[in-house]
BALOBA-1460 file (C-alpha; in Angstrom, 3 decimals):
// residues 283
<rec num="1" residu="m" x="10.252" y="13.751" z="-5.032"/>
<rec num="2" residu="s" x="8.234" y="14.183" z="-7.594"/>
<rec num="3" residu="i" x="4.543" y="13.624" z="-7.548"/>
<rec num="4" residu="i" x="2.129" y="11.750" z="-9.917"/>
<rec num="5" residu="t" x="1.642" y="13.326" z="-13.174"/>
<rec num="6" residu="s" x="-1.833" y="13.646" z="-15.029"/>
<rec num="7" residu="h" x="-0.493" y="11.411" z="-17.674"/>
<rec num="8" residu="e" x="0.386" y="8.525" z="-15.040"/>
<rec num="9" residu="i" x="-3.429" y="9.164" z="-13.618"/>
<rec num="10" residu="s" x="-4.715" y="8.303" z="-17.073"/>
<rec num="11" residu="r" x="-2.350" y="5.503" z="-17.686"/>
<rec num="12" residu="f" x="-3.465" y="3.695" z="-14.103"/>
<rec num="13" residu="y" x="-7.072" y="4.197" z="-15.053"/>
<rec num="14" residu="e" x="-6.700" y="2.708" z="-18.690"/>
<rec num="15" residu="e" x="-4.550" y="-0.422" z="-17.096"/>
<rec num="16" residu="y" x="-6.155" y="-1.076" z="-14.276"/>
<rec num="17" residu="q" x="-9.618" y="0.461" z="-14.246"/>
<rec num="18" residu="q" x="-11.546" y="-3.121" z="-13.497"/>
<rec num="19" residu="t" x="-8.809" y="-4.301" z="-11.458"/>
<rec num="20" residu="e" x="-10.339" y="-5.065" z="-8.042"/>
<rec num="21" residu="v" x="-8.129" y="-4.570" z="-4.482"/>
<rec num="22" residu="t" x="-8.977" y="-6.067" z="-1.059"/>
<rec num="23" residu="f" x="-8.418" y="-3.826" z="1.264"/>
<rec num="24" residu="n" x="-7.147" y="-5.921" z="4.045"/>
<rec num="25" residu="k" x="-5.216" y="-4.418" z="7.222"/>
<rec num="26" residu="q" x="-1.802" y="-4.253" z="5.020"/>
<rec num="27" residu="v" x="-3.643" y="-2.444" z="2.180"/>
<rec num="28" residu="m" x="-4.915" y="-0.076" z="4.257"/>
<rec num="29" residu="e" x="-1.766" y="0.979" z="6.142"/>
<rec num="30" residu="a" x="0.170" y="1.219" z="2.914"/>
<rec num="31" residu="t" x="-2.208" y="3.534" z="1.108"/>
<rec num="32" residu="g" x="-3.007" y="5.618" z="4.421"/>
<rec num="33" residu="l" x="-7.080" y="4.704" z="4.236"/>
<rec num="34" residu="l" x="-8.474" y="6.078" z="7.335"/>
<rec num="35" residu="s" x="-11.965" y="5.755" z="7.110"/>
<rec num="36" residu="t" x="-15.134" y="5.255" z="4.432"/>
<rec num="37" residu="h" x="-18.602" y="6.270" z="5.390"/>
<rec num="38" residu="l" x="-21.993" y="5.615" z="2.977"/>
<rec num="39" residu="k" x="-24.121" y="8.566" z="2.206"/>
<rec num="40" residu="a" x="-27.414" y="8.355" z="0.527"/>
<rec num="41" residu="a" x="-30.410" y="11.012" z="0.273"/>
<rec num="42" residu="g" x="-29.444" y="12.849" z="3.062"/>
<rec num="43" residu="g" x="-27.968" y="10.111" z="5.424"/>
<rec num="44" residu="e" x="-24.852" y="8.777" z="6.125"/>
<rec num="45" residu="t" x="-23.329" y="6.054" z="7.742"/>
<rec num="46" residu="r" x="-19.770" y="4.645" z="8.492"/>
<rec num="47" residu="c" x="-18.543" y="1.509" z="6.975"/>
<rec num="48" residu="v" x="-15.533" y="-0.541" z="6.274"/>
<rec num="49" residu="l" x="-14.159" y="-0.627" z="2.785"/>
<rec num="50" residu="y" x="-13.993" y="-4.303" z="1.623"/>
<rec num="51" residu="a" x="-12.800" y="-4.203" z="-2.177"/>
<rec num="52" residu="c" x="-12.299" y="-1.352" z="-4.347"/>
<rec num="53" residu="s" x="-11.540" y="-0.968" z="-8.364"/>
<rec num="54" residu="m" x="-11.680" y="2.113" z="-10.158"/>
<rec num="55" residu="a" x="-15.025" y="1.331" z="-11.637"/>
<rec num="56" residu="a" x="-16.818" y="-0.291" z="-8.424"/>
<rec num="57" residu="a" x="-16.418" y="-0.807" z="-4.402"/>
<rec num="58" residu="k" x="-17.729" y="-3.536" z="-2.133"/>
<rec num="59" residu="l" x="-18.341" y="-2.051" z="1.408"/>
<rec num="60" residu="l" x="-19.425" y="-3.773" z="4.835"/>
<rec num="61" residu="v" x="-22.048" y="-1.807" z="6.445"/>
<rec num="62" residu="p" x="-22.173" y="-3.114" z="10.063"/>
<rec num="63" residu="d" x="-25.747" y="-1.585" z="10.611"/>
<rec num="64" residu="l" x="-27.745" y="-1.152" z="7.381"/>
<rec num="65" residu="r" x="-31.282" y="-0.822" z="8.618"/>
<rec num="66" residu="e" x="-34.515" y="-1.057" z="6.430"/>
<rec num="67" residu="p" x="-34.782" y="3.115" z="6.801"/>
<rec num="68" residu="f" x="-31.320" y="3.643" z="5.325"/>
<rec num="69" residu="l" x="-31.983" y="1.138" z="2.480"/>
<rec num="70" residu="q" x="-35.420" y="3.051" z="1.793"/>
<rec num="71" residu="a" x="-33.611" y="6.380" z="1.223"/>
<rec num="72" residu="i" x="-31.147" y="4.760" z="-1.224"/>
<rec num="73" residu="q" x="-34.294" y="3.464" z="-2.875"/>
<rec num="74" residu="k" x="-35.820" y="6.676" z="-2.547"/>
<rec num="75" residu="a" x="-32.715" y="8.462" z="-4.383"/>
<rec num="76" residu="g" x="-32.909" y="5.748" z="-7.130"/>
<rec num="77" residu="g" x="-29.886" y="3.548" z="-5.946"/>
<rec num="78" residu="h" x="-27.480" y="6.564" z="-6.341"/>
<rec num="79" residu="l" x="-25.237" y="7.080" z="-3.379"/>
<rec num="80" residu="s" x="-21.518" y="8.365" z="-2.571"/>
<rec num="81" residu="v" x="-18.565" y="7.257" z="-0.989"/>
<rec num="82" residu="r" x="-16.650" y="9.285" z="1.387"/>
<rec num="83" residu="l" x="-12.954" y="8.621" z="1.644"/>
<rec num="84" residu="t" x="-10.505" y="9.761" z="4.027"/>
<rec num="85" residu="f" x="-6.518" y="9.187" z="3.882"/>
<rec num="86" residu="k" x="-3.572" y="10.598" z="5.835"/>
<rec num="87" residu="r" x="-0.926" y="12.382" z="4.323"/>
<rec num="88" residu="p" x="2.412" y="12.445" z="5.797"/>
<rec num="89" residu="e" x="3.360" y="15.720" z="5.079"/>
<rec num="90" residu="k" x="0.240" y="17.685" z="6.140"/>
<rec num="91" residu="p" x="-1.244" y="17.648" z="9.351"/>
<rec num="92" residu="d" x="-5.135" y="17.505" z="7.584"/>
<rec num="93" residu="p" x="-6.008" y="14.181" z="6.029"/>
<rec num="94" residu="l" x="-7.535" y="14.207" z="2.399"/>
<rec num="95" residu="t" x="-11.225" y="13.352" z="2.028"/>
<rec num="96" residu="f" x="-13.081" y="13.224" z="-0.959"/>
<rec num="97" residu="y" x="-16.311" y="11.571" z="-2.587"/>
<rec num="98" residu="v" x="-16.794" y="9.198" z="-5.000"/>
<rec num="99" residu="a" x="-20.569" y="8.656" z="-6.596"/>
<rec num="100" residu="g" x="-21.856" y="5.524" z="-7.305"/>
<rec num="101" residu="r" x="-25.204" y="3.292" z="-7.744"/>
<rec num="102" residu="l" x="-26.663" y="0.427" z="-5.988"/>
<rec num="103" residu="t" x="-26.024" y="-2.884" z="-7.364"/>
<rec num="104" residu="g" x="-26.767" y="-5.228" z="-4.884"/>
<rec num="105" residu="t" x="-26.820" y="-6.154" z="-1.112"/>
<rec num="106" residu="t" x="-25.570" y="-9.566" z="0.362"/>
<rec num="107" residu="p" x="-26.009" y="-10.766" z="4.164"/>
<rec num="108" residu="y" x="-22.710" y="-10.838" z="5.871"/>
<rec num="109" residu="n" x="-23.281" y="-12.412" z="9.036"/>
<rec num="110" residu="p" x="-26.207" y="-14.771" z="9.777"/>
<rec num="111" residu="q" x="-26.333" y="-13.710" z="13.548"/>
<rec num="112" residu="n" x="-26.453" y="-9.991" z="12.579"/>
<rec num="113" residu="p" x="-29.039" y="-9.301" z="9.856"/>
<rec num="114" residu="s" x="-28.502" y="-5.602" z="9.720"/>
<rec num="115" residu="a" x="-24.819" y="-6.443" z="8.535"/>
<rec num="116" residu="q" x="-24.663" y="-5.971" z="4.883"/>
<rec num="117" residu="l" x="-22.185" y="-6.320" z="2.213"/>
<rec num="118" residu="v" x="-23.085" y="-3.479" z="0.004"/>
<rec num="119" residu="a" x="-21.867" y="-3.444" z="-4.099"/>
<rec num="120" residu="l" x="-22.035" y="-0.569" z="-6.110"/>
<rec num="121" residu="e" x="-20.738" y="0.712" z="-9.206"/>
<rec num="122" residu="f" x="-19.093" y="4.102" z="-9.513"/>
<rec num="123" residu="t" x="-21.194" y="6.574" z="-11.940"/>
<rec num="124" residu="g" x="-18.351" y="7.606" z="-14.318"/>
<rec num="125" residu="r" x="-14.683" y="8.178" z="-13.830"/>
<rec num="126" residu="p" x="-13.796" y="8.395" z="-9.969"/>
<rec num="127" residu="s" x="-11.882" y="10.914" z="-8.378"/>
<rec num="128" residu="d" x="-8.174" y="10.960" z="-9.463"/>
<rec num="129" residu="d" x="-7.403" y="10.661" z="-5.905"/>
<rec num="130" residu="l" x="-8.827" y="7.312" z="-5.910"/>
<rec num="131" residu="i" x="-7.253" y="6.502" z="-9.147"/>
<rec num="132" residu="q" x="-3.634" y="7.494" z="-7.615"/>
<rec num="133" residu="a" x="-4.281" y="5.343" z="-4.386"/>
<rec num="134" residu="l" x="-5.247" y="2.302" z="-6.288"/>
<rec num="135" residu="g" x="-2.952" y="2.819" z="-9.296"/>
<rec num="136" residu="v" x="0.229" y="2.987" z="-7.309"/>
<rec num="137" residu="l" x="-0.475" y="-0.066" z="-5.375"/>
<rec num="138" residu="l" x="-1.602" y="-2.169" z="-8.113"/>
<rec num="139" residu="e" x="1.610" y="-1.018" z="-10.404"/>
<rec num="140" residu="a" x="3.772" y="-2.095" z="-6.881"/>
<rec num="141" residu="n" x="2.205" y="-5.506" z="-7.592"/>
<rec num="142" residu="t" x="2.906" y="-5.479" z="-11.254"/>
<rec num="143" residu="n" x="6.729" y="-4.461" z="-10.616"/>
<rec num="144" residu="a" x="6.923" y="-6.990" z="-7.789"/>
<rec num="145" residu="q" x="6.381" y="-10.130" z="-10.476"/>
<rec num="146" residu="r" x="7.968" y="-8.394" z="-13.588"/>
<rec num="147" residu="r" x="11.080" y="-6.683" z="-12.133"/>
<rec num="148" residu="r" x="11.338" y="-9.263" z="-9.096"/>
<rec num="149" residu="e" x="15.279" y="-9.620" z="-9.594"/>
<rec num="150" residu="e" x="15.943" y="-6.235" z="-10.390"/>
<rec num="151" residu="r" x="18.388" y="-4.911" z="-7.582"/>
<rec num="152" residu="i" x="18.533" y="-1.427" z="-6.429"/>
<rec num="153" residu="t" x="22.112" y="-0.242" z="-5.309"/>
<rec num="154" residu="m" x="22.291" y="1.242" z="-1.768"/>
<rec num="155" residu="t" x="24.045" y="4.188" z="-2.742"/>
<rec num="156" residu="p" x="23.635" y="7.217" z="-0.140"/>
<rec num="157" residu="d" x="21.017" y="8.908" z="-2.917"/>
<rec num="158" residu="a" x="19.322" y="5.686" z="-3.120"/>
<rec num="159" residu="l" x="19.003" y="5.473" z="0.498"/>
<rec num="160" residu="k" x="17.981" y="9.081" z="0.642"/>
<rec num="161" residu="r" x="15.514" y="8.444" z="-2.071"/>
<rec num="162" residu="l" x="13.835" y="5.227" z="-0.684"/>
<rec num="163" residu="g" x="13.865" y="6.907" z="2.937"/>
<rec num="164" residu="i" x="15.567" y="4.235" z="4.548"/>
<rec num="165" residu="e" x="17.776" y="4.893" z="7.261"/>
<rec num="166" residu="s" x="21.152" y="3.004" z="7.582"/>
<rec num="167" residu="p" x="22.529" y="0.901" z="9.037"/>
<rec num="168" residu="s" x="19.959" y="-1.838" z="8.919"/>
<rec num="169" residu="t" x="19.231" y="-4.616" z="10.982"/>
<rec num="170" residu="i" x="19.133" y="-8.778" z="10.661"/>
<rec num="171" residu="v" x="17.567" y="-11.301" z="13.040"/>
<rec num="172" residu="v" x="19.521" y="-14.449" z="12.921"/>
<rec num="173" residu="e" x="19.923" y="-17.433" z="14.955"/>
<rec num="174" residu="g" x="17.496" y="-15.399" z="17.847"/>
<rec num="175" residu="a" x="19.440" y="-12.338" z="17.657"/>
<rec num="176" residu="d" x="19.195" y="-8.760" z="16.262"/>
<rec num="177" residu="t" x="22.731" y="-8.037" z="14.590"/>
<rec num="178" residu="r" x="23.439" y="-4.747" z="12.762"/>
<rec num="179" residu="c" x="24.301" y="-4.837" z="9.110"/>
<rec num="180" residu="i" x="25.101" y="-2.598" z="5.721"/>
<rec num="181" residu="l" x="22.518" y="-2.930" z="3.143"/>
<rec num="182" residu="r" x="24.505" y="-3.594" z="-0.116"/>
<rec num="183" residu="d" x="21.282" y="-3.653" z="-2.500"/>
<rec num="184" residu="l" x="17.610" y="-4.406" z="-2.071"/>
<rec num="185" residu="s" x="15.265" y="-6.199" z="-4.482"/>
<rec num="186" residu="f" x="11.365" y="-7.619" z="-4.566"/>
<rec num="187" residu="g" x="12.772" y="-10.947" z="-4.153"/>
<rec num="188" residu="g" x="16.030" y="-10.486" z="-1.604"/>
<rec num="189" residu="a" x="18.964" y="-8.543" z="-0.670"/>
<rec num="190" residu="k" x="22.611" y="-8.491" z="-0.055"/>
<rec num="191" residu="v" x="24.004" y="-7.198" z="3.283"/>
<rec num="192" residu="l" x="27.247" y="-7.126" z="4.756"/>
<rec num="193" residu="v" x="27.691" y="-8.206" z="8.625"/>
<rec num="194" residu="a" x="30.307" y="-8.923" z="11.100"/>
<rec num="195" residu="n" x="30.716" y="-11.363" z="13.747"/>
<rec num="196" residu="l" x="29.233" y="-14.147" z="11.986"/>
<rec num="197" residu="t" x="30.300" y="-17.565" z="10.475"/>
<rec num="198" residu="v" x="29.472" y="-19.065" z="6.921"/>
<rec num="199" residu="s" x="27.894" y="-21.645" z="8.836"/>
<rec num="200" residu="v" x="24.683" y="-19.087" z="8.800"/>
<rec num="201" residu="a" x="24.226" y="-20.144" z="5.086"/>
<rec num="202" residu="g" x="20.512" y="-21.886" z="4.797"/>
<rec num="203" residu="q" x="19.528" y="-20.186" z="8.355"/>
<rec num="204" residu="p" x="16.212" y="-18.489" z="8.606"/>
<rec num="205" residu="i" x="16.632" y="-14.691" z="8.695"/>
<rec num="206" residu="g" x="14.784" y="-11.452" z="9.086"/>
<rec num="207" residu="l" x="15.785" y="-8.056" z="7.446"/>
<rec num="208" residu="k" x="14.385" y="-4.999" z="9.267"/>
<rec num="209" residu="v" x="14.447" y="-2.089" z="7.148"/>
<rec num="210" residu="k" x="13.541" y="1.181" z="9.070"/>
<rec num="211" residu="r" x="12.196" y="4.219" z="6.962"/>
<rec num="212" residu="n" x="12.367" y="7.813" z="7.972"/>
<rec num="213" residu="e" x="8.694" y="8.391" z="7.406"/>
<rec num="214" residu="g" x="6.693" y="7.675" z="10.403"/>
<rec num="215" residu="d" x="9.616" y="5.975" z="12.195"/>
<rec num="216" residu="e" x="8.077" y="2.987" z="10.335"/>
<rec num="217" residu="t" x="10.046" y="-0.639" z="10.502"/>
<rec num="218" residu="i" x="9.233" y="-3.247" z="7.368"/>
<rec num="219" residu="t" x="10.396" y="-6.833" z="8.206"/>
<rec num="220" residu="l" x="11.249" y="-9.113" z="5.612"/>
<rec num="221" residu="w" x="11.771" y="-12.671" z="6.226"/>
<rec num="222" residu="g" x="13.612" y="-15.054" z="4.232"/>
<rec num="223" residu="e" x="16.427" y="-17.544" z="4.431"/>
<rec num="224" residu="v" x="20.484" y="-16.998" z="4.007"/>
<rec num="225" residu="a" x="20.985" y="-18.044" z="0.343"/>
<rec num="226" residu="r" x="24.508" y="-17.861" z="0.701"/>
<rec num="227" residu="a" x="27.397" y="-16.764" z="2.788"/>
<rec num="228" residu="e" x="31.108" y="-15.324" z="1.758"/>
<rec num="229" residu="e" x="33.731" y="-13.941" z="3.552"/>
<rec num="230" residu="v" x="34.501" y="-10.628" z="2.374"/>
<rec num="231" residu="s" x="38.030" y="-10.101" z="0.486"/>
<rec num="232" residu="g" x="40.246" y="-7.848" z="2.818"/>
<rec num="233" residu="h" x="38.047" y="-7.756" z="5.456"/>
<rec num="234" residu="p" x="38.022" y="-11.254" z="7.137"/>
<rec num="235" residu="e" x="35.677" y="-9.678" z="10.005"/>
<rec num="236" residu="f" x="32.871" y="-9.317" z="7.434"/>
<rec num="237" residu="l" x="30.408" y="-11.750" z="5.987"/>
<rec num="238" residu="a" x="28.435" y="-10.666" z="2.753"/>
<rec num="239" residu="l" x="24.828" y="-12.599" z="3.242"/>
<rec num="240" residu="g" x="22.177" y="-12.990" z="0.014"/>
<rec num="241" residu="i" x="19.162" y="-12.864" z="1.558"/>
<rec num="242" residu="k" x="16.267" y="-14.736" z="-0.383"/>
<rec num="243" residu="f" x="12.742" y="-13.103" z="0.610"/>
<rec num="244" residu="l" x="10.230" y="-16.205" z="1.276"/>
<rec num="245" residu="g" x="6.424" y="-15.663" z="0.337"/>
<rec num="246" residu="d" x="4.951" y="-12.258" z="-0.962"/>
<rec num="247" residu="p" x="7.059" y="-9.291" z="0.814"/>
<rec num="248" residu="p" x="4.856" y="-6.682" z="2.825"/>
<rec num="249" residu="v" x="2.705" y="-4.221" z="0.462"/>
<rec num="250" residu="v" x="4.716" y="-1.113" z="2.078"/>
<rec num="251" residu="y" x="7.577" y="-2.662" z="0.863"/>
<rec num="252" residu="k" x="6.264" y="-3.039" z="-2.621"/>
<rec num="253" residu="m" x="5.065" y="0.370" z="-2.673"/>
<rec num="254" residu="m" x="8.184" y="1.811" z="-1.988"/>
<rec num="255" residu="l" x="10.488" y="0.011" z="-4.486"/>
<rec num="256" residu="s" x="8.141" y="0.210" z="-7.164"/>
<rec num="257" residu="g" x="7.870" y="4.336" z="-6.558"/>
<rec num="258" residu="f" x="11.874" y="4.247" z="-6.510"/>
<rec num="259" residu="l" x="11.827" y="2.315" z="-9.843"/>
<rec num="260" residu="s" x="9.219" y="4.299" z="-11.437"/>
<rec num="261" residu="g" x="11.358" y="7.723" z="-11.008"/>
<rec num="262" residu="g" x="11.114" y="8.078" z="-7.346"/>
<rec num="263" residu="r" x="8.001" y="9.639" z="-7.089"/>
<rec num="264" residu="r" x="6.133" y="9.813" z="-3.624"/>
<rec num="265" residu="i" x="3.517" y="7.126" z="-3.655"/>
<rec num="266" residu="l" x="3.246" y="6.519" z="0.308"/>
<rec num="267" residu="p" x="0.466" y="7.117" z="1.461"/>
<rec num="268" residu="a" x="-2.150" y="8.601" z="-0.995"/>
<rec num="269" residu="g" x="-2.085" y="12.239" z="-1.595"/>
<rec num="270" residu="p" x="-3.596" y="14.938" z="-3.571"/>
<rec num="271" residu="a" x="-3.267" y="14.431" z="-7.517"/>
<rec num="272" residu="a" x="-1.070" y="16.209" z="-9.664"/>
<rec num="273" residu="g" x="-1.932" y="19.857" z="-10.012"/>
<rec num="274" residu="k" x="-3.918" y="19.629" z="-6.846"/>
<rec num="275" residu="p" x="-2.348" y="21.329" z="-4.015"/>
<rec num="276" residu="g" x="-3.645" y="21.179" z="-0.556"/>
<rec num="277" residu="a" x="-6.165" y="18.913" z="0.759"/>
<rec num="278" residu="t" x="-8.942" y="18.169" z="-1.956"/>
<rec num="279" residu="r" x="-12.304" y="18.574" z="-0.444"/>
<rec num="280" residu="r" x="-15.349" y="18.036" z="-2.735"/>
<rec num="281" residu="p" x="-18.882" y="18.411" z="-1.763"/>
<rec num="282" residu="a" x="-20.736" y="15.135" z="-1.589"/>
<rec num="283" residu="p" x="-22.700" y="14.376" z="-4.728"/>
């Protein structure tokens, strides 16, 4: 699979610079974020990336005490964030720093005064690695809306490019049943399955898609929108599945990457033209 080009990095920055991403568990897993540290005036403390855009970030610091605040003030409010991402194709993680300026702190937990939500603005354009990690995620969300009904036919080449194992599995009427994927979209799927009847139409269903990378299984929940017998193969049914709710982030990124030309986007990796881990000294 191709890697993201410098042109795409620039486009991500222009289109999504101010768009904030909340780093919940799904987003952390999809982007491969491993850890976050806040560094100021020679001191460093571990924290949680609460939200981030390409222009600013919010960090949950569980133990922000007065000496560290004084260090930040002494540095004129200047600090940096150290982000570490996993990379499935290499054993060592990707680590880089993003420089910023403190814009405010807010108590996070009344029972724990030292827990603070720290807001900062980045001083200039951040690392291309951060732009890539956020850009592919935001583009996946955009594609999931704009291209919701666009179907990807599951040819052998498409399965390989998506990194999906075949056959897949559906969960219907309380049992797991193997199935053959015919197509996928952000909004649904079509599968072929044996040993079911058309009465399954309208029933809740789960589709388990197993990815080659990391032995990961994505489960998509929905309902059977239609069930039709396959002409010439009465033992098979063609099920049209309509997903309910928002599909998992990792699924949206997988399909978005395919529709964008099959580039590798899961999880974050070195930006184009930067082989190996990008390890920058702290600002």
